[in-house]
N, C-alpha and C positions, 0 to 999 in steps of 0.2 A: 504493500500500500504506500510505503514511503516513496518508492520509485514513481508511482502514479502521481502522488502529490507533487513531487519535484518537477516531473514532466508537465503536469497541468499548470503549475506556476510559470514555468518557462514559456509555454505556449500562450498562456493568457497575456503575458507582457509582449510577446511577439505579435499577437493580434492587435494590441494597442499601437504597436509600430505600423501595422497595416492600416489602422484607422488614421494615423498621421498621414499615411500615403494618400488615401482617397479623399480625406477630409481637410486636414490641416494644410497640406501643401497647395492644392489648387485654390482653396478659399483664401489662404494667406497671401500667396504669391500673385494670383490672378484676380480673384474677387475683391480683395481688400486694397488693391492698388489701382483700381479702375479710375479713381479721381485724378491721377497724374496724367491720364491720357485725354481728359476732357478739353483742356485749353488748346493743345496742339491740333486736335481733330477739328475743333471749332475754327481755329485760325486757318487751317488748310482748306476747309470746304465752305466756310462762311455760314455755318449753321448756328442756330440759337442754342443756348445751354439746355433749354427744355427739350428741343429736338435731339440734341446730342446724347442726353441722358435718359431718353424715353425708354430705352431697352432695360434700364434698371428698374423701371416701374412695371414693365411687362414681365420681367423675370419672376418676382415673387408671386404674381397673380397666376402665372402658369404653374409654378411650383405648388401652389395651394391646391390646384386641381389634381396634380399628379401624385401628391404625397399619399393619399389613401390607397391608390393602386400600388405605389412603391412599397407600402407596408405589407400588403398581401403578398407581393412578389418576394420580398425579403424573407417572409415566413415560410413560403412554399418552395422557393428555389434555392440555388446555391449562391450566397452573397459574394463569394470569391470572384465568380465569373460575371455576375450581374454588375458588380462595382468596377470590374476591369473594363467592361464594355462602356459603362457610364463615364469612367475616367478618360478613356480614349475618345469618346464622342465629345466630351467637353473640351479636351485638349485640342482636338482637330478644329472644332468650332472657334476656339480662342485664337488659334494660329491663323485661320482664314479671315478672322475679323481684322487682323493686321493689314489686310489688303482690301478691306471694305471701303468703297468710295460712294456708296449710296445709302440713304437713311434706311431704306427697306432692308438692306443687308445687315445693318446694325440691329434693327428690330427683330430680324430673323434670328440673329445671334442671341437676342434676349429670350426668344422662345426656346431655343436649344438649351441655353443656360438654365431656364426655368424647368424644363423637363429633367435635365440631369441633376440639378440641385435639389429637386424633389426627393432624390435618393440620398445624395451624399452630404448635403449641408447640415441638416439638423437630425435626420432620422437614423442613418445607418450606424454611426459610431455608438450612440447610446444603446441601440439594439444589440450590437455585437458585444459590447462591454457588459451589458446586463446579462447576456448569456454566459460569459466566461468568468464573471466575478460575483460570487455570493457576498463576499466582503471586499472592501477597498475599491468598490465601483466608483465612489466619489472622486478619489484621487486619480483614478485611471482616466475618467472623463475630463477632469480638470487639466491633466497633462496634455491631452489632445488640444484642448482649448488654449492653453498657455503657449504651446508650440505654434498654433495658428497666429496668435497675436505677435509672437516673436518674429515669425516669418514676415508678417505684414510690416512690422517696424523696420526690418532689414530690407524688405523688398521695395518699399517706397523710395528711399534714397538711392538704392542701386538702380531701380528702374528710371528714376529721374536723371541719373548720371548717364545711363544708356541713351535716353532721349536726347540729352544735350550733345552727346558725342556722335550718335548715329541716326537720330531721327526717331519719331514715335513708332513707325512701322517696324523697323529693325528691332527696336527695344521690345515691342510687344511680341514679336516672333520669337526672340530669344527667351523671354520669360515663359512663353507658352510651351516651347520645346522642352526646356529644363523641367518645368513643372510636370508636364505630361510623362516624361520618361521616368522621373522619380516616383510619381504617383503609380504608374503601371507596375514598376518593379516591386515596390513595397506591397501593393495590393495583391498581386499574384503570388508573391513569396509567402505572405504572412496572414492573409485573411482566411479564416476558417469559420464555418457557420456556428458551431457549438462544440463544447468538450465531448458531448455524447457521440458525435460522429467519428471521433478519434479514440474512443474508449477511455476518455478522461473524465474528470469531474471539475466543477467550477471551483475557483480559488475560495478557500474559506469554508468549504462544505465537507470537511473530512470528519466522518463519524464512523463508528463501528458498523452501523447498519449499511452505510454506503460501501464500506470495505467488503462486507460479505456479499453485497449485490454485485460488485465489480468482479470478485473472485469467482462467483457463479455465472458471470457473464449475463446477468439479468438486465433487462431494459429498465434501469432505475431512473426515475425522473426527479429532478430537484426543483422543478418549477411549481409554483402555486400562484393563485391570483384570480382575478375576476374574469368572467367570460366577456366577450365583446358586447353581447346583449346586455349583460349587467352593467357594464360601463356606460353604454349609450343611454340607458334608462336612469343613470345616476346624475343628480345635479352636480356631484363632485367633479365629473369630467368637464363640465362647462366652466366651473370655477377654475379648474386646472388650466384650461385653454385661456381663460381671462388672466390668470396670474402670469402665464408665459407671455401673453400679449402685453401686459403691463411692463414686464422686464424688457421686452424688445423695444417698445415705444420709448421708454425712459432711456435705454442705452443709446437709441438712435439720436437722442437730443444732443449728444456730445458733438455731432456734426455741426450744430448751430453755435457752438461755443466761440469759434473764431469770429463769426459775424457779430455775435453779441459784444465781444471785446472790441472789435474794430469800430463799432458804432457807439461805444460807451467811453467811460473814463479810463479803462485799462489799456486800450491800444492793441493793435494787431500783433505786436511781438509777444505780448502776454498770452494772446489767444493761441498763437502757434505753439508756445511752450506748454500751454494747458493741454493741448492734444497729446503731446508727448508724455506728459505726466499721467494722463488718463490711460494711455496705452501701457505704460510701464506699470502703473498701479493695477491695471486690469490683469496683467500677467501674474503679479504677486498674489492678488486677491483670488484669482482662479485656483491657484495651488492651495491657498489658505482655506478657501471655502470647501474644496474637495477633501482636505484633511479633516476639517471640522465636521463635515457630513459623516465621515466614517467613524468619528469619535462620539458626537452628540446627536446625530440624526438630522434629517433634513428639516424637521419642524423648526428647530432653533436656528439652524444654519440659514434657512430661508428668511426667517425674521431678521437675523443679523444683516444679511445682504440687503434686504429692502430698507431696513433702518439706516444702514450706511449710505445708501443712495439718497434717502430723504435728508439726512443730516448734511451730507456733502453739498447737495444742490442748494439747500437753505443757506449754508455758509457762503457759497458763491453768489447767491442772489443778494445777500445783505452786505457783501464785502465793499461795495462802493468802489473807491479808488485804492483800497488796501490790497496790494498784490499778495502779501503774505497770507491773509485770510482767504483770498480767492484760491491760491494754490493749495492751501490746506483743504479747502472744500473739494477741489478736484481730486486730491489724493483719496479722500474718504469716499467720494463718488465712485471711485474705482471698484469698491465693493459691490455697489448696485450694478455697475456696468458688467462686472464679471458674473453676476447672477443669472444672466440670460443663458449662457452655455453650460452652467454648472447646476443651477437649482432646478430648472424645468425638467431635465431628464431624470434626475434622482427623485424629484417630487412625484413624477408619474409612476415610478417604480414603487415608492412607498404607498401611493394612493391605491393602485390597482394590481400590484404584484407583477410577477414576471411571466405568467402563463401565456398571455396574449399581448405581450408588451409591444411588439412591432406594429400590430394593427391599431392598438389603442394609442400609442404615441404618434402614429401617423395623423391622427385627428389633431393632436397638439401641434404637430409640424404645420398642418394646414392653417391653423390659427396663427401661428408665428409668422408665416408668410403673408397672410392677410394684414396683420397688424404692421408688418414691415412696409407693405405698400401704402398703408394709410399714413404711416409716420413720415414718408417722403413728402406728403402733401400738407398735413395738418399744421406743422410748425411754420411752413412758409406762408400759408394762408393767414395764420394768426398775425404774423409780422406784417404782411402786406395790408391787413385790415386795420391793425392798431398802431402800426409804426413803432412797436416795442416788443421785446421778448418777455416782458413781465408776466403776462398771462401764461406763456409757455412754461416759465419757471414754476408758477403756482400749480399748473396742471400736473407737472412731473412730480412735485412734492406730494400732492394729493394722491396720485397714483401709487407712489411708493408707500405712503401710509396705509392705503387700502390693501396693498400686498401684505403688509405686516399682519393685518387682521385675516386676510383670505388664506394665507398659507396653512395655518392650523385648521381653519374651517374646511378647507379642501380635503385634508386628510380625514377629518372626522366624517364628513358626508360620504366620501368615497368608500371608506371602510364599511359603512352601513350596507353598501350594495352587495358585498360578498363575504364579509367576516361575521355578520350578525344573523 
């Protein structure tokens, strides 16, 4: 049994490396560096910013439609090859977008991006990690999220340097090729559907009854949880989607911080530094939240993440011209920012168990994509209407406070669907 335990642990962390391949690398290097290509594309073709970035609005809407189908495919099929095809399709589309000269071509890229991201962006990594980790799932998920942020932090300046040296087309082609090759290699090498298909057991599930089942080569299942029907009928599922939506909308507000600083007392330099602080803080907080989840559970970890977001944004809002207070707020806000990629997947597991995790979490992924699309519009409309970001700050603070209340309520109502 000790040999099985050791092999299970090794393979579980190799699967995490596979998740970094299909999720962290393409999202960090391609998805999260899209902003550096907007200005050069606008300058070359004379398009408006709205037209140039329309594909980013198309992407989450398409992904929202695809996510439920992706969840069913992940449960019934072989994720190793499904995600390899998805990675290749996204990589080829990104490479071809380097030579797109018409708006319809960029919008078509947004459709392909949406179809593929319905699999790899929010769904697949939590599903696989949930299957391989009975314990330490929080830190495993947080590692994939932290690597994503780190790659984005590195990819943006590297990409900008390539644009300055070789032009945006060559830069985009280089990033696409590098990302796709790495993604495919890691995905094919290390993604495996579950421990059971390899005669192994999830990390942290070593018990004598498990040992006897393995020795007798019985089909022992470690999964428990709600059925899809029980989840759909539970109000807890819709609160779960709302909590995930709150975290994504609040996290998206960081994109407005540079404009807030530029139009206020702090100035554009402070806004640029604030983005770096949020990104670095997000990396640290993702690891911290993952470790906390494994020690004290998602109920309190979710409350801590949401409270951090509320406190951080409040400090930034009341800072006025005080740069120190503003930066302190941005550091603390990193906890709320990190909550999106860490809290939502582990909250879903706590709420409804692991039995039908892929199908249930696909509903959450759909909600995340819809809220992402909404967030691109809401903050801009508020500023255009009021001429100020004040209402945006207030809305973000209220949403984070609501999440503090909703996280434990989500768990309580969800458990009623299948535990009582």
